[in-house]
Structures are given as C-alpha cells and as structure tokens.
C-alpha positions, 0 to 999 in steps of 0.5 A: 500499500503506497504511502507519502510523508506528511507533516504533524496532523491536525488535532481535529478530524471531521471524518472521525466525528462521522465515524462515530456516527456510523458506530452509534447508529449501528448500536441503536438500530440493534438495541431498537430490535431492527432485525437486519441489524442485529450485529449493530452491536459491533458498533461498540467495537468500532467505538473502541478502536476510535478510542484507541486511535485518538488517545494514543495519538494525543499521548504519543504527541505529548511524549514526543513533544515534551519527553513525558505525559502529564498523568494529572492533566490526562486523567482530569481531561478524561473525568471532565469529558466522561463523568458528568454525563454519567452522573446525570444518567445515574441520577435519572436512573435512580429516580425512574427506578424507584418510581417504575420498577418493582422492588426486586429489579430496583433493588439490582438496579441499586447495585449496578448504580454502585458498579457504574459509579466506579466504572466496574459495570463490565465486571458485574455483568462479567460475574453475572455472565457465568451464573447459570441462574442469572441467564435470561435476566431482564435487561437493566437501565445501566447494562450499556455502561459496560463499555464505558468501564472498559474504556475507563479501565483502558485510559487508566493503564494506557498512558502508564504503559506509553510512558514506560515505553516511551522512556525506554525508547528515549534511552535507546533510540530518541525520537524512534517509536519502535519500542511503542510500536512493539508494545502496541503489537504485543498487546493486540496479539496477546489480547486477540489470542486471549479473546479467541480462546475465552470466547470459545470457553466462556463467551458471555464473560468474555464479551465484557472483559476489558483483557479481551477488548484491549486488542480492539483499542490497542489496534487504534493505537497502533494505527495512530502511531503508524499515521503520526508521519504518514498518509495514504495516497489517493488510490489506497485511500479510496480502496481502504475507505470502500473496504472499511465501509463495507466491513462494518456494514457486513458486520452489522447485517451478518453478525448475531447473538451467537457470534464469538465477540470479541474473537475472530468475528470482531475483526470485521468492525475493527479492521473496517474502522481501522481502514476508514481511519486510515483513509481519512488521512488522504489529501484526496478523500474518496466518497465514504470519507466525504459522506462521513464529514457531511453536517448530518454525520458530524452532528450525529457523531458529536452527540453520539456519546450523550445518545449512547448513554441515554438510549439504553435507560430509555428503552428499559424503562419504556419496556417496564411500562409498556412490556416487550416493545415492537421494532416500531416502538423501540425506534420511537423510544430510541428517537425520544431519547435524543431529548435528554441527550441533546439537553445534556449535550448542550448544557453539560458535555459541550461546556466542559469539553470546551473548558480548560480547567483541566489544564489550569486546575487538574487537581481539582478535577481529580478531587471531583473524580473521587466525589462523583463515584462517592455520590453514585455509590451513595445514590445506589445505597439510597435506591436499595434502602428505599426499596419497599418490601414485605417483612420476611417470615422464618421457616416455622411461620410459613406453611408453603406447599401444604396450603394449596393442598389443604384449602384448594385455593390460591392465597389472595394476599399477603403481609409477610413472605418467605423469602422476600421478593428481593431475596428470591434469587439468592434462595438457592439452598445448601448444595448450591452454597457448598458448590455442588451445582457443578459449573459449565466447564466442570466435568466431575462433582465434588463429594457432596454427601449430606443426611444422616450421620449413621446411615441405613441407606444411601440415596442420590439426587441426580440431574441439572439444577431442577434436580438440585432444587428438590434438595430441600425436600429430599434432605427432609426424607433423608434425615427422618429416615436415616439415609446418606444423601448424595448430591450430583448435579451440574448446571444446565445438564440433564439426566439424559444421553442427549447432545444439548446446547448449554443454556449459558453459552448457547453452545454445544455442551461436551462438558455435560456429556463427560459429567454425566458419565463420570456421575454415572460411573461414581453411582455404579462403582461407589455409591451403589444407592438404594434410591436414585431420584433423577430430575431435569429441566424439560426445556433443554435444547437437543442438537441433532447433527449441526442443528437444533431440534424444535417442538415435539421432536425436541421433547421426544429426543430428550425423553429418549435420551433419558431412557439409557440413562435410567436403565443404567441407574436401574442396574446400580440402584434398588429403586430409580424415580424420575421426577416430572419437571416443575411448570415454567413460569411465564412471568417474573414472580418476584417482581409480580408478587412485590407489586401485588401483595393484596392481589396474589391472583394477579400473579397466578398463570395458566397451568397447561401451557407452563407444564406442556414441555415437562408433560410431553417428556413425562408421558413418553418416559411413562411407557418405558420398561421399569420407569417410575415418574413422580409428578409434583404439579398437583402440589404446585397448581390447581386444576387450571392456575398455578399460584406464585405464592403458597402458604405465605412462601414464594414458590419460584425465584425465576422462570425455571426454579423453585425457591429453596424455601418452597422446596423445604416445604415439599418434604412431607408430600415427597416422603409419602411418595418415596419407597422405604429404602434401606 
C-alpha cells in the first residue's frame, strides 16, 4: 500500500466524528430491535478502535513534544469529559427505578448504580454472565455502561504503559517509536489470542472483559502510531475507505447473538474502522470519507456519547411500563431519547469539553473524580434502602406447599413472605452454597454428601439444577429416614444421554456429556444406592447433527435420552424415580408478587401451557420399561392455575426454579411417595 510523508497531523478530524455516527447508529438499530441490524452491537467495537486511535495519538504527540505525559492533566481531561454525563444518567435512573420498577429489579439496579459509579459495570456483568441462574435476567437500565467501564480501565492503564515504553525508547533510540509499536503490537496479539480462547470457553463472560477488548483499543493505537508521519495516497485511501465501509456494513448485517465477540468475528468491524481511519488521512478523500464529513454525520457523531448513555435506559424503562417493545416502538423510544441527550450535550458535555479547567486546575478535577463515584455509590445505597418490601417470615412461620392441598384455593394476599421477593434469587439452597452444582466447564462432582451421620441406606439426587432445587425436600426425608444423601448435579446438564445446548453460553455442551458419564460411574462403582431420584429441566435444547430440534421432536429426543440413563441407574440402584419437571413460569414472579401483595391472584398463571413441555417428556417416559415417574405439578397448581405464592412462601425464584424455602415445605409430600429404602 503506497504512502507519502506528511507533516504533523491536525488535532481535529471531521471524518472521525462521522465514524462515531456510523458506530452509534449501528448500536441504536440493534438495541431498537431492528432484525436486519442485529449485528449493530459491533458499533461498540468501532468505538473502541476510535478511542484507542485518538487517545494514543494525543499521548504519543505529548510524549514526543515534552518527553513525558502529564498524567494529572490526562486523567483530569477524561474525567471532565465523561463523568458529568454518567452522573446525570445515574441520577435519572435512580429516580426512574424507584418510580417504575418492581422492588426486586430496583434493588438490582441499585447495585448496578454503585458499579457504574466506580466504572466496574463490565466486571459486574462478567460475573453475572457465568451465573447459570442469572441467564435470561431482564435487561437493566445501566447494562450499557460496561463499555464505558472498559474504556476507563484502558484510560488508566494506557498512559502508564506508553510512558514506560517512551522512556525506554528515548534511552535507546531518541525520536523513534519502535518500542511503542512493539508494545502495542504485543498487546494486540496477546489480547486477541485471549479473546479467541475465552469466547470459545466462556463467551458471555469474555464479551465484557477489558482483557479481551484491549486488542481493539490497542489496534487503534497502533494505527495512530503508524499515521503520525504518514498518510495514504488517493488510490490506497479509496480502496481502504470502501473496504472499511463494507466491512462495518457486513458486520452489522451478518453478526448475531451467537457470534464469538470479541474474537475472530470482531475483526470485521475492527479492520473496517481501521481502514476508514487510515483512509481519512488522504489529501484526496473518497466518497465514503466525504460522507463521514457531512454536516448530518458530524452532528450525530458529536452527540453520540450523550445519545449512547441515554438511549438504553429509555428503552428499558419503556419496556417496564409498556411490556416488550415492537420494532416501531423501540425506534420511537430511541428517537425520543434524543431529547435528554441533546439537553445534556448542550448544557453539560459541550461547556465542559471547551473548558480548560483540566489544564489550569487538574487537581481540582481529580478531587471531583473521588466525589463523583462517591455520590453514585451513595445514590445506589439510597435506592436500595428505599425499596419497599414485605417482612420476612421464618421457616416455622410459613406453611408453604401444604396450604394449596389443604384449602384447594389460591392465597389472595400476604403481609409477610418467605423469602422476600428481593431475596428470592439468592434462595438457592445448601448444595449451591457448597459448590455442588457443577459449573459449566466442570466435568466431575465434588463429594457433596449430606443426611444422617449413621445412615441405613444411600440415596442419590441426580440431574441438573432442576434436580438440585429438590434437595431441601429430599434432605427432609433423608434425615427422617436415616439416609445418606449424595448430590450429583450440574448446571444445564440433563440426566439424559442427549447432546444439548448449554443454556449459559448457547453452544454445544460436551462438558455435560463428560460429567454425566463421570456421575453415572460414581453411582455404579462407588455409591451403589438404594434409591436414585433423577430430575431435569424439560426446556433443554437437543442437537441433532449441526441443528437444534424444535417442538415435539425436541421433547421426544430428550425423553429418548433419558431411557438409557435410567436403565443404567436401574442396574445400579434398588429403586429409581424420574421426577417430572416443574412448570415453566411465564412471568417475573418476584417482581409481580412484590407489586401485588394484596392481589396475588394476578401473579397466578395458566397450568397447562406452563407444564406442556414437562408433560410431553413425562408421558414419553411413562411407557418405558420399569420407569417410575413422580409428578409434583398437583402440589404446585390447581386444575387450571398455578399460584406464585403458596402458604406465604414464594414458590419460584425465576422462570425455571423453585425457591429453596418452598422446596423445603415439599418434604412431607415427597416422603409419602418415596419407597422405604434401606
């Protein structure tokens, strides 16, 4: 690619402002639900490249000019530029959450507010991404601040690295950028390799990681270094501009939720952004570059930061009020979010951007850097403290499962609950706290033995998290009958010899097959139990070849996978029982109950649609030789409706799992139905 020498570059590049417009429009289309632009999340990758390009250019020019980098002025400039908008959005989110969100969601947002205030939202989302039970959680209004957290972490580390490399360069070869280029190239290579590996192992966690995103920012920095004294010729710039524009368009149209970002698929938007940035150095700009410098493109690019931080809260709160948004509604809300974006851009962002305070009084701004996060943390604490919640009942105060069987009626209201709605998600039971639910990458179960100290028999609880949720009920029986209770459970892994999709990372799940075989061998060779209680979700997606089965074919394949496993269990144990899955809840139970404590019937849901998948698997199994099934649906539901609260106990903690508190009240029911093992 031919190039030509050029004097020092001007500080302002209108085409870069236009490239920001491309990035924000792609993100907005994707978040608004426009199907053809599903890959618009790649606009974030474009933003990272732009940030790395601009910040590296600024820092290296200062390093060349002065021999050093004023860290105080740099950090003060970033704080002045970014923090006021963050605090404005956080304040609005705190107020809107207290008014519009159910207490459990508002309480979760309070934690997000605190994480956002200290630029750690990517860490919070990364932690949630490896939590099986958090999969499918409702969107929250500050989720999008993960990308700003990544940038802030980059802004902290990057000038320190450049300063160290610059000092080494001056000692060895003054005026040369070789050590800097080597540093940036190393960051690109190591971070990209890490991104490729992590997206294969834990894609959702990798998506939010600063370590897997560093290569995108460093790639922009490497380009800035290359262009300090060079520019592209007209022919090369034209080719680069068209190729770059095409790459970003293809990424927006072709990428999707299953793309391994920020691994190899991220090369499309990253290389596209690099090509457009390089093309913008030409003295004879091509059509794509000229399009980026139009007044409309530059205007959208200029307000892109403000629009980005406001659009997502607007979408989340609109969905909380109106329900799931159509594409037209999503676009309308996104456009409406321009109002607060323009206001804060005009009255907060622009005045502070023009201000020279970070040059005159950088220390004062650094003091504000402490006060701002502190204010955000305090507002999060205040939001959490202000969440209204019913009193919590102790185990002895709540009847639970027996109430529905005793009265045959839905509980109409409650003044106190066990657990409280905001505590429901954490109500997972002893085996979860002890690490007995094997995580996605695990292939062997720990010891996980409970029950009587001097057991008369061994029983095994075997399956996925839908088996683990039954542990409190089975433990009740084990303690009363003197059983030794072994918990063998793995997240997202059914007790069925079927190749399934991991519900967490949405990929083929070979670790499930390895764990299942390991658990079966332990049962056959070590435990030799008197009884095995096997249970699993009926919502697993079965793979056939390279595709996923749907509908009845999926449920039949899942049932077919149960049979060989049950035969092996039957050969190893005196008794085997397959527990029918619990109903699949079509609503957010903790949120609904917290809002309708005086009208709990509003949180009941239709029995037959909720239990259809479980019934299909159970029916297919019931005809198998020697298979005994046990169905808890009558304990959880009336003939037509399934309540969300039974006997002052919250039944479900999310759409797929019982609370441990409710499962504990199922113990007497289960004891009456299990054989007298031992």
